[in-house]
C-alpha positions as CSV (number, residue, x, y, z in Angstrom):
1,X,0.1,-0.1,0.1
2,X,1.0,3.4,-1.0
3,X,0.8,6.2,1.8
4,X,1.1,10.0,0.7
5,X,0.1,13.2,2.5
6,X,-2.3,15.9,1.7
7,X,-4.2,18.5,3.7
8,X,-7.7,20.1,4.2
9,X,-8.8,23.3,6.2
10,X,-11.8,23.4,8.2
11,X,-11.9,27.3,8.7
12,X,-8.5,28.1,9.5
13,X,-7.7,24.6,11.2
14,X,-5.6,22.2,9.1
15,X,-6.1,18.3,9.0
16,X,-3.5,16.1,7.5
17,X,-5.2,13.7,5.0
18,X,-3.3,10.2,4.3
19,X,-3.9,9.4,0.7
20,X,-3.8,5.6,0.5
21,X,-3.5,3.7,-2.7
22,X,-3.8,0.1,-3.1
23,X,-3.6,-2.2,-6.2
24,X,-5.3,-5.6,-5.7
25,X,-5.0,-8.7,-8.3
26,X,-7.3,-11.2,-9.1
27,X,-9.2,-8.7,-11.5
28,X,-9.8,-8.8,-15.5
29,X,-10.1,-5.2,-16.1
30,X,-8.8,-2.2,-14.1
31,X,-11.0,-0.7,-11.1
32,X,-10.9,2.8,-10.0
33,X,-12.5,3.7,-6.5
34,X,-12.2,6.4,-4.3
35,X,-13.4,6.1,-0.7
36,X,-13.3,8.1,2.6
37,X,-16.0,10.8,2.4
38,X,-15.0,12.1,-0.9
39,X,-17.4,14.9,-2.5
40,X,-18.2,15.0,-6.1
41,X,-15.1,17.1,-7.0
42,X,-12.9,14.5,-5.4
43,X,-14.4,11.6,-7.0
44,X,-14.4,13.0,-10.3
45,X,-10.8,13.0,-10.2
46,X,-10.7,9.3,-11.3
47,X,-11.5,10.6,-14.9
48,X,-9.1,13.2,-14.9
49,X,-6.5,11.0,-13.8
50,X,-7.2,8.4,-16.3
51,X,-6.8,11.0,-19.2
52,X,-3.4,12.4,-17.6
53,X,-2.3,8.6,-17.4
54,X,-3.4,8.3,-21.0
55,X,-1.4,11.6,-22.1
56,X,1.8,10.1,-20.3
57,X,1.3,6.9,-22.6
58,X,0.7,4.8,-19.0
59,X,-2.3,3.0,-18.4
60,X,-3.6,1.1,-15.3
61,X,-3.0,-2.6,-14.6
62,X,-5.8,-5.1,-14.8
63,X,-6.0,-4.6,-11.1
64,X,-8.4,-3.2,-8.5
65,X,-7.2,0.4,-7.5
66,X,-8.5,1.7,-4.4
67,X,-7.8,5.2,-3.2
68,X,-8.5,5.9,0.7
69,X,-8.4,9.3,1.9
70,X,-8.1,9.0,5.8
71,X,-9.5,9.7,8.5
72,X,-12.5,8.4,6.5
73,X,-14.9,10.2,8.9
74,X,-13.6,13.7,7.9
75,X,-15.7,15.0,4.7
76,X,-12.9,15.7,1.9
77,X,-13.7,18.7,-0.9
78,X,-11.8,20.3,-3.3
79,X,-9.9,19.4,-6.6
80,X,-6.6,19.8,-5.0
81,X,-6.7,16.1,-4.2
82,X,-6.2,15.1,-7.8
83,X,-2.2,15.4,-7.7
84,X,-1.7,13.3,-4.7
85,X,-4.1,10.8,-5.9
86,X,-2.1,10.7,-9.3
87,X,1.2,10.7,-7.4
88,X,0.0,7.6,-5.0
89,X,-0.9,5.8,-8.5
90,X,2.5,6.5,-10.0
91,X,4.1,5.4,-6.9
92,X,1.9,2.2,-7.1
93,X,3.2,1.4,-10.6
94,X,6.7,2.3,-10.0
95,X,7.1,5.7,-11.7
96,X,7.5,7.5,-8.7
97,X,9.5,7.1,-5.3
98,X,7.2,6.9,-2.3
99,X,10.0,7.1,0.1
100,X,10.7,10.4,-1.4
101,X,7.2,11.6,-1.9
102,X,6.0,10.9,1.6
103,X,8.2,13.7,2.7
104,X,6.0,16.1,1.4
105,X,2.4,17.7,1.5
106,X,0.9,17.5,-1.8
107,X,-1.8,19.5,-3.4
108,X,-2.9,20.7,-6.8
109,X,-5.6,20.2,-9.5
110,X,-4.5,18.4,-13.0
111,X,-5.7,19.1,-16.3
112,X,-6.4,16.4,-18.9
113,X,-3.1,16.8,-20.6
114,X,-1.0,16.5,-17.3
115,X,-0.9,20.4,-16.3
116,X,-0.8,21.1,-12.8
117,X,-3.3,24.0,-12.1
118,X,-3.7,26.3,-9.4
119,X,-5.7,25.4,-6.1
120,X,-6.6,27.1,-3.2
121,X,-5.0,27.3,0.5
122,X,-1.4,27.1,-0.7
123,X,-0.1,29.5,1.7
124,X,-1.6,28.0,4.8
125,X,-0.7,24.3,3.5
126,X,3.0,25.9,3.1
127,X,2.7,27.3,6.5
128,X,1.5,24.0,7.9
129,X,4.1,21.8,6.1
130,X,7.0,24.0,7.4
131,X,5.9,24.0,11.1
132,X,5.6,20.3,10.6
133,X,9.1,19.6,9.0
134,X,7.5,18.6,5.7
135,X,8.1,19.7,2.3
136,X,5.5,20.9,0.0
137,X,4.4,20.1,-3.7
138,X,2.2,22.5,-5.5
139,X,1.3,24.1,-8.9
140,X,3.9,26.4,-10.6
141,X,2.0,29.3,-10.8
142,X,1.6,29.0,-6.8
143,X,5.4,28.5,-6.1
144,X,5.9,32.0,-4.9
145,X,2.6,32.0,-2.6
146,X,4.2,29.0,-0.8
147,X,7.6,30.9,-0.6
148,X,5.7,33.6,1.2
149,X,5.4,31.3,4.3
150,X,9.2,31.2,4.6
151,X,9.5,27.6,3.3
152,X,12.5,26.5,1.3
153,X,11.5,22.8,0.7
154,X,9.1,23.5,-2.0
155,X,8.5,21.7,-5.5
156,X,6.6,23.7,-7.9
157,X,5.9,21.6,-11.1
158,X,3.9,23.1,-14.0
159,X,3.4,19.5,-15.6
160,X,3.3,16.1,-14.2
161,X,6.3,15.1,-16.3
162,X,8.1,18.0,-14.8
163,X,7.7,16.1,-11.3
164,X,8.7,12.8,-12.8
165,X,11.9,14.2,-14.4
166,X,12.8,15.7,-11.2
167,X,12.7,12.8,-8.9
168,X,14.5,10.8,-11.8
169,X,17.3,13.4,-11.7
170,X,16.7,14.4,-15.5
171,X,15.6,18.0,-14.7
172,X,15.8,19.5,-10.9
173,X,12.9,21.7,-10.0
174,X,14.4,25.1,-8.9
175,X,13.3,26.7,-5.7
176,X,10.5,29.3,-6.7
177,X,11.4,33.0,-6.5
178,X,9.6,35.6,-5.1
179,X,8.3,37.7,-8.0
180,X,9.3,41.5,-8.5
181,X,6.5,43.6,-8.7
182,X,8.5,46.7,-9.2
183,X,7.3,46.6,-13.1
184,X,3.7,46.5,-12.3
185,X,1.3,49.4,-13.2
186,X,1.1,51.6,-10.0
187,X,-2.3,51.7,-8.4
188,X,-4.5,54.8,-8.1
189,X,-4.0,56.4,-4.5
190,X,-6.9,57.8,-2.7
191,X,-5.9,60.5,-0.4
192,X,-8.0,62.4,2.3
193,X,-7.0,65.8,0.8
194,X,-9.2,65.0,-2.3
195,X,-12.2,65.2,-0.1
196,X,-13.8,68.9,-0.1
197,X,-15.3,70.1,3.3
198,X,-16.9,67.5,5.7
199,X,-14.5,68.5,8.2
200,X,-16.7,66.7,11.1
201,X,-16.9,63.4,9.3
202,X,-13.3,63.7,8.7
203,X,-12.9,64.3,12.2
204,X,-14.9,61.1,12.8
205,X,-13.0,59.0,10.6
206,X,-9.5,59.8,12.3
207,X,-11.2,58.9,15.7
208,X,-12.4,55.5,14.2
209,X,-9.1,54.6,12.7
210,X,-7.3,55.4,15.9
211,X,-9.3,53.2,18.1
212,X,-10.8,50.7,15.8
213,X,-14.3,52.1,16.1
214,X,-17.5,51.1,14.1
215,X,-18.9,54.2,12.3
216,X,-22.3,55.0,10.6
217,X,-22.6,58.0,8.1
218,X,-25.8,59.3,7.8
219,X,-26.5,62.0,4.9
220,X,-28.1,62.9,1.7
221,X,-27.0,61.4,-1.9
222,X,-23.8,63.0,-3.2
223,X,-22.7,64.1,0.1
224,X,-19.3,62.2,0.0
225,X,-20.1,59.2,2.4
226,X,-18.7,56.7,-0.1
227,X,-15.7,58.6,-0.9
228,X,-14.9,59.2,2.7
229,X,-15.3,55.5,3.8
230,X,-12.8,54.6,0.8
231,X,-10.1,56.8,2.1
232,X,-10.2,55.2,5.9
233,X,-7.3,52.6,4.9
234,X,-5.1,55.4,3.7
235,X,-5.2,57.0,7.4
236,X,-4.9,53.3,9.1
237,X,-1.6,52.2,10.3
238,X,0.3,49.6,8.3
239,X,-0.6,46.3,9.0
240,X,2.0,44.3,11.0
241,X,3.8,40.9,9.5
242,X,1.3,38.7,11.9
243,X,-1.7,40.5,10.3
244,X,-0.2,40.3,6.7
245,X,0.2,36.5,7.1
246,X,-3.2,36.0,8.9
247,X,-4.9,38.3,6.5
248,X,-3.2,36.1,3.6
249,X,-4.2,33.0,4.5
250,X,-7.9,33.8,4.6
251,X,-7.8,35.2,1.2
252,X,-5.5,31.9,0.1
253,X,-8.4,29.6,1.5
254,X,-11.0,31.6,-0.2
255,X,-9.1,31.5,-3.4
256,X,-8.7,35.2,-3.8
257,X,-4.9,35.5,-3.1
258,X,-2.8,37.0,-5.9
259,X,-0.3,34.5,-6.6
260,X,2.5,37.3,-6.8
261,X,2.0,39.0,-3.5
262,X,0.9,38.8,0.1
263,X,-2.2,41.2,1.4
264,X,0.0,44.1,2.3
265,X,-2.6,46.7,2.3
266,X,-5.5,46.5,4.6
267,X,-8.5,45.1,3.0
268,X,-11.5,47.2,2.3
269,X,-14.5,44.9,1.2
270,X,-17.6,47.1,-0.3
271,X,-20.5,44.6,0.2
272,X,-23.8,45.1,-2.3
273,X,-26.8,45.2,-0.2
274,X,-28.2,42.4,-2.4
275,X,-25.4,40.2,-0.6
276,X,-26.9,36.9,0.7
277,X,-26.1,35.7,4.5
278,X,-23.8,33.3,3.0
279,X,-21.7,36.0,1.1
280,X,-21.4,37.8,4.1
281,X,-21.0,35.3,6.7
282,X,-19.3,32.5,4.6
283,X,-20.3,28.9,4.2
284,X,-21.6,26.9,1.3
285,X,-20.6,23.4,1.0
286,X,-17.0,23.9,1.5
287,X,-17.5,26.3,4.3
288,X,-15.4,29.1,2.6
289,X,-14.9,32.6,4.2
290,X,-17.2,35.3,3.6
291,X,-16.8,39.0,3.4
292,X,-16.8,39.7,7.0
293,X,-13.5,37.1,7.2
294,X,-12.3,38.7,4.1
295,X,-12.5,42.2,5.9
296,X,-10.5,40.9,8.9
297,X,-7.6,43.4,9.9
298,X,-9.5,45.9,7.7
299,X,-12.8,47.5,6.6
300,X,-16.0,46.2,5.9
301,X,-18.2,48.8,4.1
302,X,-21.8,48.5,4.0
303,X,-23.5,51.3,2.0
304,X,-27.2,51.8,1.8
305,X,-27.6,50.0,5.1
306,X,-31.5,50.1,5.3
307,X,-31.5,48.3,2.1
308,X,-29.9,45.1,3.2
309,X,-32.0,42.3,4.3
310,X,-32.6,42.4,8.2
311,X,-31.4,38.7,9.0
312,X,-28.3,39.3,6.7
313,X,-27.4,42.5,9.1
314,X,-28.2,40.5,12.4
315,X,-25.2,38.4,11.2
316,X,-22.8,41.3,12.2
317,X,-23.7,41.2,15.9
318,X,-21.8,38.3,17.2
319,X,-18.5,38.7,15.2
320,X,-18.6,42.5,16.1
321,X,-18.1,41.7,19.6
322,X,-16.1,38.5,19.3
323,X,-13.8,39.1,16.3
324,X,-14.7,35.6,15.0
325,X,-17.6,33.8,13.1
326,X,-18.3,30.3,13.4
327,X,-19.8,28.6,10.5
328,X,-21.9,25.8,11.4
329,X,-23.0,22.9,9.3
330,X,-24.5,19.7,9.4
331,X,-21.3,18.1,8.6
332,X,-18.8,20.7,9.8
333,X,-18.1,23.6,11.8
334,X,-15.6,26.3,10.7
335,X,-14.0,29.3,12.8
336,X,-12.8,32.4,10.8
337,X,-11.4,35.4,12.3
338,X,-13.5,38.4,11.7
339,X,-12.0,41.4,13.4
340,X,-13.1,44.1,11.0
341,X,-13.8,47.7,11.1
342,X,-17.6,48.5,10.3
343,X,-18.2,51.7,8.3
344,X,-21.9,51.8,7.1
345,X,-23.4,54.7,5.1
346,X,-27.1,55.4,4.6
347,X,-29.5,58.1,3.5
348,X,-31.9,59.6,6.2
349,X,-35.0,58.3,4.2
350,X,-36.1,56.6,0.9
351,X,-35.3,59.5,-1.2
352,X,-32.4,60.7,0.5
353,X,-33.6,64.4,1.1
354,X,-35.1,64.7,4.4
355,X,-35.1,68.3,5.9
356,X,-34.8,69.7,2.2
357,X,-38.1,71.0,1.7
358,X,-37.3,71.7,-1.8
359,X,-36.2,68.0,-2.7
360,X,-37.9,65.8,0.0
361,X,-40.9,63.7,-1.0
362,X,-44.5,64.2,0.4
363,X,-44.2,61.4,2.9
364,X,-41.6,63.2,4.7
365,X,-40.8,62.6,7.8
366,X,-43.0,59.6,8.4
367,X,-41.3,57.7,5.8
368,X,-37.9,58.4,7.6
369,X,-38.9,56.5,10.8
370,X,-40.2,53.3,8.9
371,X,-36.8,53.6,6.9
372,X,-34.5,53.9,9.6
373,X,-36.6,51.0,11.5
374,X,-35.3,48.5,9.2
375,X,-32.3,48.5,11.3
376,X,-32.2,47.0,14.4
377,X,-31.6,48.8,18.0
378,X,-28.8,46.1,18.9
379,X,-26.8,46.6,15.8
380,X,-27.1,50.3,16.0
381,X,-26.0,50.1,19.6
382,X,-22.8,48.3,18.6
383,X,-21.9,51.2,16.2
384,X,-19.6,53.8,18.4
385,X,-19.7,56.9,15.9
386,X,-22.8,58.2,14.5
387,X,-22.1,61.1,12.0
388,X,-24.5,63.2,10.1
389,X,-22.6,64.1,6.5
390,X,-24.6,67.0,5.2
391,X,-24.7,68.1,1.6
392,X,-21.3,69.9,0.6
393,X,-21.6,73.7,-0.1
394,X,-21.0,74.4,-3.6
395,X,-18.7,77.2,-2.5
396,X,-16.4,74.6,-0.7
397,X,-15.8,73.0,-3.8
398,X,-13.4,75.8,-4.9
399,X,-10.4,76.6,-2.9
400,X,-9.7,80.0,-4.0
401,X,-6.8,80.8,-1.6
402,X,-5.1,77.5,-2.6
403,X,-4.8,76.4,1.2
404,X,-3.7,73.0,1.0
405,X,-6.2,70.4,2.6
406,X,-4.8,67.9,5.2
407,X,-3.4,64.8,3.4
408,X,-3.8,61.0,4.6
409,X,-0.2,61.2,5.5
410,X,-0.7,63.9,8.0
411,X,-3.7,62.4,9.5
412,X,-2.1,58.8,9.4
413,X,0.7,60.4,11.8
414,X,-1.7,61.3,14.5
415,X,-3.5,58.0,14.0
416,X,-0.3,55.9,14.6
417,X,0.8,57.6,17.4
418,X,-2.6,57.1,19.3
419,X,-2.5,53.6,18.3
420,X,1.1,53.2,19.6
421,X,-0.1,54.6,23.0
422,X,-3.0,52.0,23.2
423,X,-0.6,49.0,22.3
424,X,1.9,50.3,25.0
425,X,-0.6,50.8,27.6
426,X,-3.1,47.8,27.1
427,X,-1.8,45.6,24.4
428,X,-5.1,46.3,22.1
429,X,-6.9,49.0,20.6
430,X,-9.5,50.9,22.6
431,X,-12.2,49.4,20.6
432,X,-11.9,46.0,22.0
433,X,-11.4,47.1,25.8
434,X,-13.9,45.7,28.1
435,X,-14.4,44.7,31.6
436,X,-11.9,45.3,33.9
437,X,-9.5,46.3,31.4
438,X,-12.0,49.2,30.6
439,X,-12.3,50.2,34.2
440,X,-8.3,50.1,34.5
441,X,-7.3,52.1,31.3
442,X,-10.3,54.3,30.8
443,X,-10.9,55.6,34.7
444,X,-13.2,58.7,35.0
445,X,-13.3,61.2,37.5
446,X,-16.3,61.5,40.1
447,X,-17.1,64.6,38.1
448,X,-17.0,62.9,34.7
449,X,-18.8,59.9,36.3
450,X,-21.6,62.2,37.3
451,X,-21.8,63.7,33.7
452,X,-21.8,60.6,32.0
453,X,-24.6,59.0,34.0
454,X,-26.8,62.1,33.7
455,X,-26.1,61.9,30.2
456,X,-27.0,58.1,29.8
457,X,-30.0,58.8,31.7
458,X,-31.4,61.2,29.3
459,X,-30.4,59.4,26.4
460,X,-31.9,56.1,27.7
461,X,-28.4,54.6,26.9
462,X,-27.6,50.8,27.3
463,X,-25.0,49.5,29.6
464,X,-23.2,48.7,26.1
465,X,-23.4,52.0,24.9
466,X,-22.3,53.3,28.0
467,X,-19.0,51.3,27.8
468,X,-18.9,52.2,24.2
469,X,-18.6,56.2,25.3
470,X,-15.9,55.4,27.4
471,X,-14.0,53.7,24.6
472,X,-14.3,56.3,22.5
473,X,-13.5,59.0,24.9
474,X,-10.1,57.1,25.7
475,X,-9.3,57.1,22.1
476,X,-10.3,61.0,22.2
477,X,-7.9,61.6,24.6
478,X,-5.2,59.2,23.1
479,X,-5.2,61.8,19.7
480,X,-4.7,64.3,22.1
481,X,-1.7,62.7,23.6
482,X,-3.3,62.8,27.1
483,X,-3.0,60.3,30.0
484,X,-6.4,61.0,31.5
485,X,-9.8,61.6,29.9
486,X,-11.2,65.2,30.5
487,X,-14.4,66.6,30.2
488,X,-14.0,67.9,26.5
489,X,-13.3,64.0,25.5
490,X,-16.4,62.7,27.0
491,X,-18.6,65.7,25.5
492,X,-17.6,64.9,22.1
493,X,-17.7,61.1,22.6
494,X,-21.1,61.8,23.6
495,X,-21.9,63.7,20.2
496,X,-21.4,60.7,18.3
497,X,-24.3,58.8,20.1
498,X,-27.5,58.6,18.2
499,X,-30.3,61.0,19.5
500,X,-33.9,59.7,19.8
501,X,-35.9,62.7,19.0
502,X,-39.5,60.7,19.0
503,X,-42.3,60.1,16.7
504,X,-40.8,60.8,13.1
505,X,-37.7,62.0,14.3
506,X,-34.8,62.8,11.7
507,X,-31.9,61.1,14.2
508,X,-31.7,57.4,14.4
């Protein structure tokens, strides 16, 4: 019996798969069976492998060929089992050496002509193989991706014959090189200096970036909500090496990683309001990561928030608190990181012109309450900053005195300084402070406590909202470089909480 190694991922957790191949005598014609709870994509590999063997001028002997994917009680999915199964068969008929191949984790899909084509999860597979003292065999187009894990025992053949020639010593496969992207076309860079006016919204974005807080912008169409949100990553700190690797692994598992580079920039995922719950949370037959995991360590932007299905939005509540999402299915549970920064935008009413007598519809202001009530209170309570984004004054569109507007780099410098204070003080951003940590690192004087308690009572604030005000005030103080929270910090934090103005109110 031949035994080789492959791998599957259940969320971020890897499971080693033993690919066992056995030829049994006593049969007049070849039989090919794949067992071990394999899905349709895995079972279809039998036909692909038959065609590859034919392209290599090889044929299966008149024996029963059984491929067992162990452990048998774990569901196997994906076309990446093509290559390890094929290698097991080639070992069984004496073409490849089992003792050498058994030192590698093998994954890759094969074409009918023997070409080895790309597959998912090469980066995390390379990380796992490196940590477990094994080499990795993967498609040639993803050799650089495997190298990003710091691994050096990598074989990246483009064709099955390349692999055969390597082990026969005819042509040794070189170690894949990391691609140089200096010749790539430069991407269009966004900058906060391009935003005209909206100083209050820019200030709120700076606070959100500094403390990792969620934010909701409410304003009429064309006021610049999307423009502001898209520039949030430009004022956020650069990702750490650990964040880059973790984010890149998620994209690799989801099949969205560029083969030439890691995710070095913070993700910005703009989700359309027609997206399904599975698209947002993740799932499907193979439990792939959804948008909230693809936004991990970055920004999740939801435009036209009330237009989303309410059940879809409610998915956000648990991961916003815990920083991860559990996908439960009948045969598997998968957990993905989901520590994203939520930025949402919406019009105040369906027509978007509430408060403008010249443009608002005849149903205003009653339509506004029904429109805003599409978003549940518990979800709104998890959003730290609620900001009104008014229409831009036409006179602000022209800069007659050529006064330079503040750039993203200038704002980022303040954000980075505030983040560094938080990490040095408590080891995390302020948005994640809770319980004893919040009491320790965001203490209030008796005067400030009385002020906050009075405001919380008048605003009917929940305990969650109360704590979020303290976190927000702590971030505002950090932007000032202050050790303690002061009255101005607390007052500004309170200004970002929603105010209930009663029936047909224009505030959320």
